[in-house]
C-alpha distance (Angstrom), angle and dihedral (degrees) to the residues before:
residue distance angle dihedral
M1 . . .
S2 3.78 . .
T3 3.79 122.5 .
G4 3.80 86.6 -117.6
Q5 3.80 92.4 64.9
G6 3.79 91.5 52.7
E7 3.78 90.1 51.4
R8 3.81 92.1 48.1
W9 3.79 92.4 53.0
D10 3.79 91.8 45.4
R11 3.80 84.8 62.9
W12 3.80 91.8 48.4
A13 3.81 95.6 46.6
P14 3.84 99.3 89.1
Y15 3.81 91.5 52.4
Y16 3.80 104.6 33.4
D17 3.80 99.3 90.6
Q18 3.79 91.9 45.9
D19 3.79 92.0 50.0
T20 3.81 93.7 48.9
A21 3.81 97.6 38.8
G22 3.80 93.3 109.0
Q23 3.80 95.2 53.3
N24 3.80 116.4 102.1
V25 3.80 110.8 -135.6
Q26 3.81 95.4 172.8
P27 3.84 94.0 97.7
V28 3.81 88.7 51.2
A29 3.81 91.8 50.3
A30 3.81 92.6 46.5
G31 3.80 92.2 50.2
L32 3.80 92.6 48.1
A33 3.81 91.8 46.6
R34 3.80 90.1 56.5
L35 3.81 89.7 54.8
A36 3.81 97.3 39.4
G37 3.78 100.2 61.0
A38 3.78 108.2 -175.0
G39 3.82 91.6 -16.0
P40 2.94 147.0 169.2
V41 3.80 100.1 -159.8
L42 3.78 137.2 -169.4
E43 3.82 123.4 -132.3
L44 3.79 119.7 -161.4
G45 3.80 113.1 -146.6
I46 3.80 94.0 12.9
G47 3.81 93.7 176.1
T48 3.79 112.7 176.7
G49 3.81 91.2 -14.7
R50 3.79 97.7 -103.4
V51 3.82 93.6 147.7
A52 3.80 95.8 28.3
F53 3.79 95.6 58.5
A54 3.80 91.5 48.0
L55 3.80 89.4 51.3
A56 3.81 91.7 47.0
E57 3.82 88.5 59.2
W58 3.82 85.9 65.5
G59 3.81 87.9 60.5
V60 3.80 96.9 -100.6
A61 3.80 119.0 132.9
V62 3.81 112.7 -134.3
T63 3.79 131.2 -156.0
G64 3.79 115.5 -170.2
I65 3.78 139.5 -167.7
D66 3.77 124.6 -150.7
T67 3.79 134.6 164.4
S68 3.82 95.0 -147.3
P69 3.82 115.9 82.9
Q70 3.80 90.1 -165.6
M71 3.81 92.1 56.5
I72 3.81 89.5 49.7
E73 3.81 89.5 49.6
Q74 3.81 89.3 55.0
L75 3.82 89.3 49.9
E76 3.80 92.0 51.8
E77 3.80 91.4 49.1
R78 3.80 89.1 52.6
A79 3.82 90.4 50.4
D80 3.80 90.5 51.8
Q81 3.81 90.5 55.2
G82 3.79 92.0 64.6
P83 3.80 129.4 -26.2
P84 3.82 116.7 -121.8
R85 3.81 124.1 -128.7
S86 3.81 90.7 -87.3
P87 3.80 129.2 28.0
V88 3.79 124.7 -90.7
R89 3.79 118.5 -161.6
A90 3.78 131.3 174.0
V91 3.78 132.4 -158.8
R92 3.75 127.4 -167.3
G93 3.77 111.5 -112.9
D94 3.77 148.3 121.0
M95 3.79 114.0 -90.3
A96 3.80 88.9 -153.6
G97 3.79 90.2 66.6
F98 3.79 126.5 9.9
D99 3.80 141.1 141.1
L100 3.77 116.7 -161.9
G101 3.80 95.8 167.7
E102 3.82 89.4 -125.2
L103 3.80 136.3 104.1
F104 3.80 124.9 -141.6
P105 3.80 135.7 -166.4
L106 3.79 88.6 -136.9
V107 3.80 134.5 28.6
Y108 3.79 116.8 179.8
V109 3.79 142.6 178.5
S110 3.81 115.9 -166.4
V111 3.81 142.6 -171.8
S112 3.84 95.0 27.4
T113 3.81 92.3 -61.6
I114 3.82 88.7 141.0
F115 3.82 85.8 71.4
L116 3.82 90.7 64.2
L117 3.79 85.6 76.9
T118 3.77 96.3 86.6
S119 3.81 102.6 -156.6
Q120 3.78 134.1 52.5
E121 3.81 89.2 -122.8
E122 3.81 91.8 57.8
Q123 3.79 91.9 47.5
V124 3.82 92.1 51.0
A125 3.81 88.8 48.4
C126 3.81 89.3 52.9
F127 3.82 91.3 55.3
R128 3.81 90.0 49.2
S129 3.79 93.1 48.7
A130 3.81 91.3 47.9
A131 3.81 91.4 49.3
R132 3.82 91.4 52.4
H133 3.81 89.7 56.2
L134 3.81 96.8 52.5
R135 3.77 122.9 107.7
P136 3.81 116.9 -135.4
G137 3.79 104.9 -71.1
G138 3.80 91.2 18.0
R139 3.79 125.6 142.2
F140 3.79 137.9 -141.2
V141 3.82 113.9 -148.1
V142 3.79 123.7 -161.6
E143 3.81 120.9 -170.9
A144 3.79 113.7 -172.2
A145 3.77 145.9 143.4
V146 3.79 120.0 -91.5
P147 3.81 98.4 -120.4
H148 3.79 103.2 -133.6
T149 3.80 104.1 29.4
S150 3.82 91.0 47.0
G151 3.81 92.5 50.2
L152 3.80 92.9 -119.1
A153 3.80 91.2 119.5
A154 3.79 96.2 39.8
E155 3.80 114.7 146.7
R156 3.75 94.1 -106.3
E157 3.70 151.5 144.5
Q158 3.74 93.8 179.6
M159 3.78 144.8 164.9
I160 3.80 122.6 -159.6
V161 3.80 127.8 -170.0
R162 3.81 104.4 -139.1
E163 3.78 101.9 177.6
M164 3.77 136.5 0.5
G165 3.79 135.2 179.7
D166 3.77 139.3 155.3
D167 3.80 91.9 -82.0
H168 3.81 105.6 24.0
L169 3.79 143.7 44.2
K170 3.80 131.4 -168.6
W171 3.80 123.0 -172.3
S172 3.80 138.7 160.3
A173 3.79 132.9 -145.4
F174 3.82 125.2 -158.7
L175 3.79 134.8 -164.8
H176 3.81 118.9 -171.4
D177 3.81 122.3 -160.7
P178 3.82 108.1 -170.3
A179 3.81 91.8 -174.1
T180 3.81 91.5 65.6
Q181 3.83 96.0 24.8
T182 3.78 89.7 -124.5
V183 3.77 132.4 140.2
R184 3.79 118.5 -162.6
A185 3.79 116.5 -162.3
Q186 3.78 135.5 -176.3
E187 3.79 123.3 -168.4
V188 3.80 114.3 -159.7
R189 3.79 123.0 -161.8
V190 3.80 125.6 -172.0
G191 3.78 122.1 -179.7
P192 3.80 146.8 118.7
D193 3.80 90.7 -57.5
G194 3.80 93.4 54.8
F195 3.79 140.7 -103.5
R196 3.82 124.1 -39.8
M197 3.79 135.5 179.4
L198 3.81 117.8 -159.3
P199 3.82 112.2 -171.1
N200 3.79 131.5 -162.7
L201 3.79 135.8 -176.8
M202 3.81 125.7 -168.3
R203 3.79 136.2 178.1
Y204 3.80 109.0 -155.1
A205 3.80 125.2 -153.2
H206 3.78 129.5 -165.6
P207 3.82 119.3 -121.9
G208 3.80 91.7 -106.6
E209 3.80 91.3 54.3
L210 3.81 90.4 50.4
D211 3.81 89.0 51.9
L212 3.81 89.7 55.8
M213 3.80 90.1 49.9
A214 3.79 88.1 52.7
Q215 3.80 91.2 52.0
L216 3.80 90.2 52.7
A217 3.81 87.5 55.0
G218 3.80 94.1 49.8
L219 3.80 93.8 -102.9
R220 3.79 132.1 122.4
L221 3.77 133.4 -155.8
E222 3.79 108.3 -99.2
R223 3.79 96.9 178.7
R224 3.78 141.4 -25.0
L225 3.80 125.9 -148.1
A226 3.79 132.5 -175.5
D227 3.81 93.8 -126.2
W228 3.78 144.0 -17.3
S229 3.80 92.6 -80.9
G230 3.81 88.9 69.4
R231 3.79 100.9 -109.0
A232 3.79 114.1 161.9
F233 3.79 116.4 -98.0
S234 3.81 114.5 -116.3
A235 3.79 141.2 166.8
A236 3.81 88.5 -89.6
S237 3.82 95.7 52.8
T238 3.80 114.5 120.7
H239 3.82 94.9 -161.8
H240 3.77 138.1 23.5
V241 3.78 138.8 -154.6
S242 3.80 107.2 -152.7
V243 3.80 121.2 -169.0
Y244 3.81 116.8 -158.7
S245 3.79 127.9 -171.2
R246 3.77 135.2 -179.5
V247 3.78 120.4 -77.1
P248 3.83 101.2 -119.3
D249 3.80 119.8 -123.0
D250 3.80 96.6 -20.9
P251 3.81 109.6 143.9
A252 3.80 90.7 -172.9
L253 3.79 90.5 70.2
S254 3.77 126.2 55.9
T255 3.75 139.1 160.9
G256 3.77 89.0 -106.8
G257 3.76 128.8 -138.0
P258 3.76 127.7 -43.5
A259 3.80 112.4 -42.7
């Protein structure tokens, strides 16, 4: 992941938990716990640990990678406030290319975090790195938005007012480049504590493209669901949960060289 992404999420870190406080991650944690068994598991783009701490309450130890030291600092502060049933630890690293020297029964990347890798090459490298960290029989799980049905890839140059009061205003601007499959966003906040700009950059990929990335990493699609509750995936689905596993005994496919 580029240095720029780490810097962007350093800027987001003080506000991320507040902005996501209303989102229920319990279905995500329950679904991951069913796949994890006894663990431990590896989360790519762990951020402040929102999903990881929920999963740890199921008794699964979580190791995470993140490129933003400020996000990891927020995670460590949360851990200090009360340890979960199982440990959560985070290391600074690039989820496009990492080597922890450990193998896991489950590696996962949730809530479209795979799209924070802003080139196809980085996304392929992420699949290869994940595959290298899987135990025999292990799985790599990708949860992401379906670009067009979710509105992520809408043909837009758009501004949205998100919140407004007598003394504050929050709005977001979006630019979509279909040629590069990127969406650049800027959230602007004005209030009593000043003026802030919180940027984001994503490169979306369709489920079929992710499946090809998996093949390049020696993985195959085991199943795809519409959400963590287990609903069937369809052409109308706005999100997907894709479970990949190793292609058994196929010398034609490998995880490739170093990511």
